[in-house]
All heavy atoms as an XYZ file, in Angstrom:
792
protein
N     156.669     58.971    149.769
C     155.397     59.419    149.338
C     155.290     59.293    147.847
O     156.186     59.711    147.137
C     155.220     60.883    149.818
C     154.087     61.634    149.209
S     153.928     63.345    149.839
C     153.307     63.004    151.452
N     154.199     58.729    147.332
C     154.069     58.565    145.917
C     153.316     59.835    145.325
O     152.692     60.596    146.071
C     153.226     57.334    145.592
O     151.943     57.424    146.135
N     153.386     59.985    144.037
C     152.830     61.183    143.396
C     151.311     61.321    143.694
O     150.788     62.466    143.866
C     153.075     61.206    141.873
C     152.607     62.559    141.255
C     152.377     60.061    141.206
C     153.413     63.734    141.693
N     150.601     60.189    143.835
C     149.177     60.324    144.122
C     148.858     60.736    145.558
O     147.740     61.064    145.889
C     148.450     58.978    143.728
C     148.962     57.786    144.521
O     150.066     57.857    145.055
O     148.200     56.824    144.668
N     149.867     60.793    146.394
C     149.702     61.323    147.754
C     150.085     62.758    147.911
O     149.858     63.378    148.944
C     150.609     60.487    148.736
C     150.197     59.023    148.776
C     151.200     58.273    149.616
O     152.402     58.204    149.264
N     150.744     57.593    150.676
N     150.557     63.395    146.791
C     150.981     64.804    146.854
C     149.772     65.615    146.420
O     149.279     65.452    145.263
C     152.176     65.033    145.908
C     152.540     66.503    145.879
C     153.355     64.189    146.347
N     149.307     66.538    147.245
C     148.141     67.351    146.825
C     148.421     68.145    145.564
O     149.529     68.617    145.307
C     147.978     68.320    148.076
C     148.728     67.627    149.221
C     149.803     66.845    148.560
N     147.358     68.355    144.769
C     147.423     69.100    143.554
C     146.269     70.122    143.595
O     145.139     69.696    143.514
C     147.332     68.215    142.327
C     147.564     68.919    141.037
O     147.980     70.080    141.097
O     147.261     68.325    139.970
N     146.549     71.373    143.742
C     147.858     72.004    143.734
C     148.576     71.829    145.061
O     147.959     71.431    146.039
C     147.514     73.504    143.479
C     146.132     73.703    144.078
C     145.438     72.380    143.812
N     149.873     72.140    145.064
C     150.624     72.015    146.286
C     150.153     73.021    147.309
O     149.808     74.100    147.004
C     152.129     72.288    145.970
C     152.812     71.260    145.129
C     154.231     71.742    144.759
C     152.833     69.878    145.724
N     150.090     72.608    148.581
C     149.613     73.479    149.574
C     150.618     74.635    149.893
O     151.787     74.452    149.743
C     149.435     72.569    150.820
C     150.338     71.420    150.564
C     150.392     71.275    149.078
N     150.052     75.769    150.313
C     150.906     76.896    150.735
C     151.718     76.434    151.891
O     151.328     75.688    152.727
C     150.035     78.093    151.157
C     149.357     78.767    149.988
O     149.836     78.580    148.807
O     148.326     79.437    150.198
N     152.955     76.892    151.915
C     153.821     76.588    153.027
C     154.658     75.327    152.830
O     155.607     75.047    153.587
N     154.326     74.532    151.791
C     155.094     73.317    151.515
C     156.383     73.732    150.736
O     156.284     74.410    149.735
C     154.336     72.333    150.696
C     155.124     71.051    150.296
C     155.429     70.188    151.521
C     154.342     70.222    149.275
N     157.530     73.318    151.283
C     158.807     73.591    150.628
C     159.082     72.434    149.690
O     159.040     71.293    150.100
C     159.977     73.794    151.649
C     161.271     73.954    150.978
C     159.634     74.902    152.634
N     159.384     72.781    148.398
C     159.846     71.757    147.485
C     161.296     71.915    147.264
O     161.737     73.021    146.850
C     159.054     71.825    146.114
C     159.596     70.774    145.143
C     157.585     71.644    146.341
N     162.029     70.909    147.625
C     163.532     70.958    147.524
C     163.981     70.048    146.392
O     163.794     68.809    146.484
C     164.203     70.590    148.832
C     165.717     70.448    148.836
C     166.390     71.812    148.536
C     166.173     69.933    150.179
N     164.515     70.588    145.311
C     165.020     69.793    144.188
C     166.484     69.611    144.328
O     167.221     70.594    144.397
C     164.686     70.562    142.897
C     164.862     69.761    141.630
O     165.831     68.980    141.539
O     164.032     69.906    140.705
N     166.907     68.316    144.430
C     168.339     68.064    144.677
C     169.069     67.542    143.434
O     170.172     67.005    143.539
C     168.496     67.055    145.882
C     167.903     67.695    147.097
C     167.852     65.736    145.583
N     168.482     67.727    142.252
C     169.130     67.295    140.992
C     170.242     68.262    140.622
O     170.419     69.363    141.151
C     168.093     67.192    139.889
C     167.035     66.132    140.162
C     165.914     66.172    139.126
N     165.288     67.503    139.117
C     164.752     68.055    138.005
N     164.786     67.472    136.843
N     164.204     69.266    138.078
N     170.986     67.825    139.603
C     172.127     68.641    139.092
C     171.554     69.798    138.266
O     170.442     69.801    137.777
C     173.038     67.777    138.249
C     173.765     66.705    139.062
C     174.643     67.328    140.162
O     175.411     68.259    139.886
O     174.537     66.815    141.308
N     172.371     70.854    138.109
C     171.889     72.083    137.395
C     171.337     71.813    135.960
O     170.313     72.389    135.620
C     173.148     72.968    137.326
C     173.893     72.595    138.530
C     173.685     71.075    138.690
N     171.924     70.900    135.182
C     171.379     70.642    133.836
C     170.005     70.029    133.943
O     169.145     70.300    133.092
C     172.407     69.837    133.013
C     172.493     68.376    133.556
C     171.976     69.834    131.555
N     169.794     69.180    134.972
C     168.453     68.557    135.063
C     167.436     69.648    135.415
O     166.315     69.661    134.929
C     168.513     67.501    136.165
C     169.360     66.282    135.848
C     169.473     65.386    137.008
O     170.221     65.700    138.013
O     168.851     64.299    137.005
N     167.802     70.503    136.396
C     166.953     71.599    136.827
C     166.546     72.498    135.645
O     165.404     72.923    135.520
C     167.659     72.390    137.875
C     167.106     73.726    138.243
C     167.398     74.936    137.725
C     166.055     73.961    139.219
N     166.627     75.927    138.336
C     165.798     75.358    139.243
C     165.341     73.127    140.133
C     164.883     75.978    140.082
C     164.409     73.742    140.950
C     164.176     75.104    140.969
N     167.547     72.861    134.832
C     167.311     73.781    133.670
C     166.249     73.265    132.721
O     165.433     74.037    132.235
C     168.585     74.031    132.900
C     169.620     74.813    133.640
C     170.951     74.899    132.958
O     171.070     74.338    131.838
O     171.859     75.360    133.574
N     166.177     71.942    132.515
C     165.262     71.322    131.567
C     163.837     71.296    132.102
O     162.870     71.362    131.288
C     165.754     69.940    131.107
C     166.843     70.047    130.069
N     168.118     70.191    130.377
C     166.769     70.077    128.732
C     168.848     70.258    129.295
N     167.996     70.195    128.283
N     163.693     71.085    133.432
C     162.329     71.025    133.974
C     162.411     70.987    135.481
O     163.230     70.260    136.062
C     161.624     69.689    133.510
N     161.581     71.776    136.147
C     161.470     71.764    137.566
C     160.104     72.294    137.983
O     159.355     72.829    137.174
C     162.553     72.601    138.237
C     162.673     73.975    137.801
N     163.410     74.416    136.693
C     162.135     75.142    138.301
C     163.295     75.707    136.557
N     162.525     76.212    137.524
N     159.778     72.123    139.280
C     158.556     72.543    139.813
C     158.710     74.043    140.129
O     159.637     74.457    140.815
C     158.209     71.739    141.083
C     158.081     70.259    140.740
C     156.949     72.286    141.750
C     158.085     69.318    141.953
N     157.757     74.840    139.617
C     157.831     76.265    139.847
C     157.799     76.578    141.324
O     157.016     75.972    142.140
C     156.650     76.985    139.180
C     156.797     78.499    139.228
C     155.854     79.166    138.210
O     154.880     78.544    137.774
O     156.069     80.356    137.987
N     158.721     77.414    141.781
C     158.806     77.828    143.207
C     159.668     76.899    144.009
O     159.910     77.156    145.230
N     160.173     75.804    143.423
C     161.053     74.903    144.173
C     162.398     75.603    144.513
O     162.879     76.476    143.807
C     161.324     73.648    143.341
N     162.997     75.087    145.575
C     164.372     75.526    145.964
C     165.306     74.524    145.343
O     165.111     73.339    145.502
C     164.509     75.513    147.484
C     165.939     75.834    147.909
C     163.539     76.511    148.128
N     166.320     75.009    144.636
C     167.312     74.090    143.970
C     168.627     74.093    144.707
O     169.338     75.090    144.720
C     167.490     74.508    142.522
C     168.443     73.624    141.800
N     169.526     74.130    141.056
C     168.545     72.265    141.690
C     170.185     73.164    140.577
N     169.622     72.038    140.910
N     168.947     72.970    145.309
C     170.237     72.765    145.888
C     170.691     71.352    145.500
O     170.109     70.382    145.955
C     170.234     72.930    147.441
C     169.664     74.285    147.843
C     171.635     72.695    147.997
C     169.489     74.464    149.325
N     171.670     71.224    144.652
C     172.164     69.843    144.287
C     172.556     69.029    145.488
O     173.056     69.601    146.528
C     173.324     70.138    143.415
C     173.115     71.450    142.823
C     172.409     72.213    143.913
N     172.317     67.755    145.452
C     172.541     66.856    146.534
C     173.913     67.037    147.194
O     174.039     67.094    148.465
C     172.413     65.421    146.080
C     172.659     64.353    147.155
S     172.482     62.703    146.434
C     172.999     61.739    147.817
N     174.949     67.163    146.413
C     176.286     67.256    146.941
C     176.523     68.534    147.768
O     177.483     68.633    148.561
C     177.315     67.190    145.827
O     177.178     68.310    144.915
N     175.641     69.563    147.606
C     175.792     70.804    148.283
C     174.870     70.999    149.463
O     174.932     71.978    150.189
C     175.613     71.998    147.275
C     176.577     72.016    146.097
C     176.189     73.154    145.173
C     178.015     72.137    146.562
N     174.024     70.006    149.718
C     173.051     70.085    150.803
C     173.748     70.436    152.153
O     173.310     71.383    152.832
C     172.166     68.847    150.925
C     171.245     68.728    149.722
C     171.381     68.824    152.219
C     170.177     69.826    149.654
N     174.791     69.726    152.573
C     175.371     70.065    153.882
C     175.921     71.478    154.010
O     175.744     72.100    155.045
C     176.484     68.986    154.004
C     176.067     67.871    153.156
C     175.367     68.512    151.983
N     176.493     71.984    152.926
C     177.069     73.357    153.010
C     176.037     74.449    152.755
O     176.270     75.564    153.131
C     178.296     73.506    152.063
C     179.440     72.576    152.503
C     177.911     73.278    150.613
N     174.926     74.073    152.135
C     173.876     75.119    151.833
C     172.585     74.840    152.629
O     171.547     75.409    152.366
C     173.563     75.115    150.348
C     174.731     75.619    149.530
C     174.443     75.698    148.049
N     173.295     76.449    147.741
C     172.746     76.463    146.503
N     173.282     75.787    145.516
N     171.649     77.207    146.292
N     172.702     74.056    153.679
C     171.617     73.646    154.531
C     170.808     74.852    155.052
O     169.576     74.792    155.062
C     172.051     72.782    155.702
C     171.085     72.466    156.761
C     170.060     71.615    156.478
C     171.132     73.036    158.026
C     169.037     71.318    157.433
C     170.211     72.768    158.962
C     169.152     71.916    158.703
O     168.238     71.640    159.636
N     171.476     75.904    155.398
C     170.786     77.088    155.932
C     169.870     77.752    154.928
O     168.977     78.575    155.302
C     171.835     78.119    156.472
N     170.007     77.456    153.670
C     169.170     78.027    152.645
C     167.844     77.363    152.479
O     166.937     77.846    151.755
C     169.916     77.970    151.246
C     171.150     78.811    151.155
C     171.925     78.609    149.873
O     171.243     78.473    148.773
O     173.116     78.542    149.903
N     167.654     76.213    153.132
C     166.394     75.488    153.032
C     165.401     76.193    153.961
O     165.590     76.281    155.152
C     166.567     74.036    153.400
C     167.625     73.375    152.496
C     165.281     73.306    153.335
C     168.106     71.984    152.938
N     164.259     76.653    153.390
C     163.276     77.300    154.242
C     162.672     76.328    155.269
O     162.655     75.125    155.011
C     162.169     77.743    153.270
C     162.877     77.711    151.957
C     163.920     76.657    151.973
N     162.236     76.871    156.387
C     161.633     76.034    157.380
C     160.230     75.566    156.935
O     159.653     76.281    156.141
C     161.527     76.838    158.706
C     162.885     77.077    159.342
C     162.727     77.691    160.764
O     161.631     77.619    161.340
O     163.715     78.241    161.231
N     159.798     74.436    157.443
C     158.482     73.940    157.147
C     158.613     72.595    156.550
O     159.698     72.035    156.327
N     157.434     71.986    156.333
C     157.406     70.645    155.714
C     158.054     70.698    154.332
O     157.783     71.594    153.538
C     155.988     70.059    155.632
C     156.007     68.646    155.101
C     154.656     67.992    155.060
O     153.681     68.712    154.732
N     154.580     66.716    155.354
N     158.952     69.745    154.080
C     159.727     69.786    152.854
C     159.502     68.503    152.064
O     159.703     67.404    152.527
C     161.237     69.921    153.211
O     161.403     71.107    154.022
C     162.075     70.044    151.997
N     159.172     68.710    150.749
C     159.024     67.612    149.811
C     160.320     67.626    149.014
O     160.650     68.611    148.315
C     157.831     67.782    148.914
C     157.621     66.783    147.774
C     157.330     65.432    148.354
C     156.550     67.278    146.820
N     161.123     66.516    149.101
C     162.405     66.436    148.415
C     162.240     65.623    147.158
O     161.641     64.573    147.140
C     163.473     65.802    149.376
C     164.857     65.871    148.722
C     163.497     66.452    150.725
N     162.746     66.215    146.019
C     162.605     65.549    144.711
C     163.914     65.453    144.001
O     164.810     66.302    144.176
C     161.576     66.305    143.840
C     160.217     66.380    144.466
C     162.065     67.696    143.418
N     164.073     64.388    143.172
C     165.153     64.242    142.213
C     164.537     63.624    140.980
O     163.336     63.787    140.757
C     166.305     63.422    142.818
S     165.896     61.669    143.123
N     165.334     62.926    140.179
C     164.758     62.389    138.955
C     163.860     61.181    139.217
O     162.740     61.130    138.698
C     165.851     62.013    137.954
C     165.333     61.502    136.619
C     166.450     61.296    135.665
C     165.895     60.804    134.293
N     166.962     60.638    133.309
N     164.360     60.179    139.991
C     163.599     58.962    140.230
C     163.298     58.671    141.690
O     162.546     57.778    142.011
C     164.290     57.770    139.568
C     164.375     57.875    138.095
C     165.652     57.484    140.190
N     163.942     59.395    142.609
C     163.649     59.210    144.049
C     164.822     58.694    144.877
O     164.674     58.639    146.102
N     165.907     58.269    144.240
C     167.016     57.748    144.983
C     167.850     58.797    145.705
O     168.117     58.673    146.923
N     168.312     59.786    144.996
C     169.048     60.885    145.662
C     168.226     61.597    146.679
O     168.690     61.919    147.801
C     169.537     61.918    144.578
C     170.661     61.371    143.687
C     170.959     62.360    142.605
N     169.930     62.259    141.567
C     169.923     63.026    140.469
N     170.855     63.955    140.235
N     168.974     62.875    139.556
N     166.965     61.868    146.330
C     166.084     62.543    147.261
C     165.803     61.740    148.503
O     165.652     62.298    149.588
C     164.776     62.970    146.561
O     164.116     61.890    145.996
N     165.771     60.385    148.373
C     165.600     59.543    149.563
C     166.769     59.699    150.541
O     166.593     59.814    151.742
C     165.481     58.129    149.162
N     167.998     59.792    150.003
C     169.165     59.966    150.799
C     169.177     61.341    151.476
O     169.479     61.475    152.693
C     170.460     59.854    149.978
C     170.695     58.419    149.430
C     171.882     58.383    148.496
O     172.941     58.837    148.870
N     171.725     57.832    147.327
N     168.799     62.394    150.735
C     168.758     63.770    151.306
C     167.635     63.794    152.368
O     167.833     64.379    153.414
C     168.554     64.787    150.208
C     168.258     66.180    150.809
C     169.775     64.808    149.305
N     166.496     63.174    152.092
C     165.396     63.171    153.068
C     165.815     62.551    154.375
O     165.579     63.124    155.443
C     164.176     62.436    152.486
O     163.739     63.087    151.318
C     163.058     62.304    153.501
N     166.522     61.436    154.306
C     167.037     60.782    155.533
C     167.967     61.720    156.255
O     167.868     61.832    157.540
C     167.717     59.470    155.177
N     168.862     62.381    155.593
C     169.809     63.286    156.240
C     169.051     64.466    156.859
O     169.342     64.845    158.013
C     170.848     63.790    155.210
C     171.935     64.584    155.849
C     173.052     64.098    156.489
C     171.971     66.013    156.006
N     173.813     65.180    156.944
C     173.158     66.347    156.620
C     171.166     67.061    155.562
C     173.532     67.663    156.910
C     171.488     68.353    155.836
C     172.684     68.652    156.515
N     168.119     65.035    156.102
C     167.342     66.166    156.650
C     166.564     65.788    157.906
O     166.456     66.528    158.854
C     166.402     66.748    155.625
C     167.059     67.476    154.433
C     166.013     67.796    153.368
C     167.764     68.732    154.934
N     165.988     64.552    157.909
C     165.235     64.091    159.050
C     166.148     63.983    160.272
O     165.745     64.297    161.395
C     164.532     62.758    158.753
C     163.390     62.898    157.794
C     162.824     61.553    157.293
O     163.470     60.532    157.390
N     161.610     61.592    156.768
N     167.418     63.537    160.020
C     168.385     63.463    161.145
C     168.679     64.884    161.746
O     169.059     65.001    162.853
C     169.673     62.816    160.668
C     169.552     61.364    160.368
C     170.827     60.779    159.750
O     171.752     61.497    159.375
N     170.868     59.472    159.704
N     168.497     65.913    160.872
C     168.702     67.301    161.330
C     167.448     67.842    161.977
O     167.454     69.029    162.384
C     169.146     68.180    160.140
C     170.256     67.672    159.267
C     171.444     67.124    159.979
O     171.997     67.824    160.815
N     171.867     65.891    159.666
N     166.388     67.085    161.989
C     165.154     67.588    162.607
C     164.168     68.192    161.652
O     163.188     68.781    162.082
N     164.422     68.148    160.342
C     163.514     68.697    159.379
C     162.378     67.736    159.075
O     162.579     66.537    158.990
C     164.327     69.004    158.028
C     163.401     69.487    156.962
C     165.442     69.975    158.298
N     161.171     68.319    158.931
C     160.008     67.524    158.600
C     160.055     67.319    157.060
O     159.461     68.088    156.302
C     158.735     68.255    158.999
C     157.430     67.531    158.652
O     157.529     66.359    158.258
O     156.391     68.168    158.786
N     160.780     66.318    156.605
C     160.997     66.065    155.216
C     160.427     64.737    154.728
O     160.434     63.763    155.442
C     162.541     66.118    154.887
N     159.858     64.743    153.506
C     159.367     63.548    152.914
C     159.945     63.428    151.448
O     160.193     64.461    150.804
C     157.825     63.486    152.801
C     157.243     63.411    154.208
C     157.244     64.649    152.117
N     160.149     62.217    151.011
C     160.718     61.962    149.696
C     159.583     61.717    148.697
O     158.634     61.026    149.009
C     161.577     60.744    149.806
C     162.196     60.330    148.437
O     162.656     61.192    147.722
N     162.188     59.063    148.112
N     159.752     62.227    147.440
C     158.827     61.905    146.417
C     159.357     60.696    145.681
O     160.279     60.794    144.862
C     158.666     63.076    145.409
C     157.757     62.791    144.227
C     156.347     62.406    144.663
C     157.732     63.969    143.272
N     158.804     59.488    146.029
C     159.162     58.265    145.341
C     158.770     58.372    143.895
O     157.657     58.818    143.576
C     158.465     57.076    146.012
N     159.614     57.993    143.012
C     159.322     58.179    141.561
C     159.791     59.477    140.999
O     159.844     59.648    139.792
N     160.071     60.423    141.871
C     160.693     61.672    141.500
C     160.004     62.463    140.409
O     158.760     62.371    140.179
N     160.808     63.254    139.725
C     160.291     64.129    138.653
C     159.732     63.330    137.449
O     158.881     63.853    136.722
C     161.377     65.103    138.194
C     161.696     66.166    139.178
S     160.269     67.261    139.611
C     160.022     68.085    138.059
N     160.228     62.089    137.243
C     159.661     61.249    136.217
C     158.152     60.958    136.490
O     157.341     61.073    135.595
C     160.436     59.973    136.060
C     161.802     60.105    135.402
C     162.530     58.754    135.387
C     161.713     60.670    134.004
N     157.820     60.629    137.749
C     156.440     60.410    138.082
C     155.634     61.747    138.065
O     154.477     61.739    137.723
C     156.290     59.755    139.446
C     156.488     58.246    139.364
O     156.871     57.709    138.315
O     156.346     57.598    140.437
N     156.281     62.817    138.454
C     155.624     64.141    138.410
C     155.240     64.435    136.990
O     154.094     64.835    136.705
C     156.609     65.190    138.998
C     156.030     66.570    139.077
C     155.980     67.507    138.101
C     155.411     67.161    140.237
N     155.385     68.671    138.559
C     155.085     68.464    139.887
C     155.174     66.724    141.533
C     154.451     69.331    140.795
C     154.560     67.569    142.420
C     154.221     68.898    142.052
N     156.149     64.299    136.050
C     155.877     64.535    134.681
C     154.840     63.603    134.093
O     153.925     64.065    133.416
C     157.185     64.369    133.886
C     157.089     64.642    132.406
C     158.468     64.487    131.675
O     159.142     63.459    131.941
O     158.763     65.351    130.898
N     154.900     62.325    134.446
C     153.923     61.329    133.936
C     152.530     61.648    134.423
O     151.572     61.324    133.773
C     154.358     59.932    134.341
N     152.427     62.243    135.639
C     151.099     62.598    136.202
C     150.565     63.882    135.635
O     149.435     64.255    135.957
C     151.217     62.678    137.702
N     151.333     64.524    134.726
C     150.866     65.727    134.115
C     150.919     66.954    135.019
O     150.242     67.958    134.772
N     151.685     66.856    136.095
C     151.825     67.991    137.020
C     152.634     69.123    136.331
O     153.476     68.864    135.501
C     152.552     67.601    138.308
C     151.800     66.520    139.114
C     150.574     67.090    139.820
N     149.949     66.148    140.707
C     150.145     66.123    142.028
N     150.855     67.066    142.602
N     149.533     65.241    142.755
N     152.336     70.383    136.686
C     152.969     71.520    136.036
C     154.481     71.630    136.313
O     154.894     71.373    137.460
C     152.244     72.747    136.586
C     151.640     72.286    137.863
C     151.366     70.793    137.731
N     155.192     71.993    135.286
C     156.610     72.198    135.403
C     157.023     73.434    134.545
O     156.231     73.838    133.714
C     157.427     71.019    134.828
C     157.185     69.664    135.466
S     158.210     68.356    134.857
C     157.633     68.241    133.105
N     158.174     74.004    134.857
C     158.723     75.103    134.108
C     160.142     74.728    133.636
O     160.738     73.792    134.158
C     158.745     76.377    134.913
C     157.315     76.863    135.231
C     159.532     76.264    136.195
N     160.591     75.442    132.657
C     161.928     75.175    132.095
C     162.704     76.500    131.959
O     162.127     77.574    131.720
C     161.764     74.564    130.698
O     162.963     74.491    129.995
N     164.006     76.402    132.091
C     164.872     77.561    131.897
C     165.604     77.522    130.528
O     166.414     78.346    130.269
C     165.947     77.628    132.979
C     165.383     77.889    134.373
O     164.228     78.330    134.481
O     166.096     77.614    135.383
N     165.163     76.588    129.681
C     165.885     76.429    128.403
C     165.229     77.152    127.237
O     165.794     77.202    126.148
C     165.975     74.949    128.021
O     164.629     74.428    127.818
C     166.701     74.120    129.072
N     164.007     77.691    127.461
C     163.307     78.311    126.341
C     162.478     77.281    125.585
O     161.772     77.607    124.626
N     162.563     76.016    125.994
C     161.816     74.952    125.312
C     160.801     74.394    126.364
O     160.896     74.654    127.563
C     162.779     73.824    124.915
C     163.887     74.322    124.037
C     164.876     73.245    123.758
N     164.709     72.871    122.373
C     165.360     71.875    121.797
N     166.155     71.117    122.467
N     165.188     71.629    120.526
N     159.834     73.609    125.889
C     158.889     73.024    126.829
C     159.605     72.171    127.871
O     160.627     71.538    127.552
C     157.993     72.129    125.949
C     158.089     72.760    124.570
C     159.516     73.315    124.521
N     159.180     72.158    129.118
C     159.813     71.381    130.139
C     159.815     69.899    129.854
O     158.808     69.318    129.358
C     158.987     71.646    131.428
C     157.896     72.614    131.043
C     157.944     72.852    129.620
N     160.960     69.278    130.101
C     161.079     67.830    129.905
C     162.134     67.295    130.918
O     163.259     67.820    130.950
C     161.517     67.480    128.464
C     161.693     66.028    128.200
C     162.148     65.728    126.783
O     162.469     66.604    126.036
N     162.164     64.458    126.484
N     161.726     66.298    131.679
C     162.667     65.742    132.652
C     163.792     64.993    131.929
O     163.496     64.157    131.045
C     161.928     64.805    133.635
C     162.925     64.111    134.570
C     160.892     65.579    134.394
N     165.023     65.307    132.231
C     166.177     64.646    131.614
C     167.015     63.955    132.663
O     166.963     64.217    133.815
C     167.107     65.627    130.832
C     166.369     66.266    129.647
C     167.650     66.689    131.754
């Protein structure tokens, strides 16, 4: 799914799953997203809320792999092609845990 296919604002009930590493998350993420790094998805699978899930990473590669795995588990998951870089370029809202303006790293 490309950024222009993602409703703005995000619909209620849509789970956003961010699979980037902690340092990436700290610099910028989608408010309300669930953060589980890609390598921890199998062991933290139970933490993913039920419902349609939009999976994001920086450019869409890691999230595509996680999306495929989640779909095999029966999750209604879609990948954000272009990832957080496209989200940022589209001017979509982000938050940061660094005390600085959000910036995808």
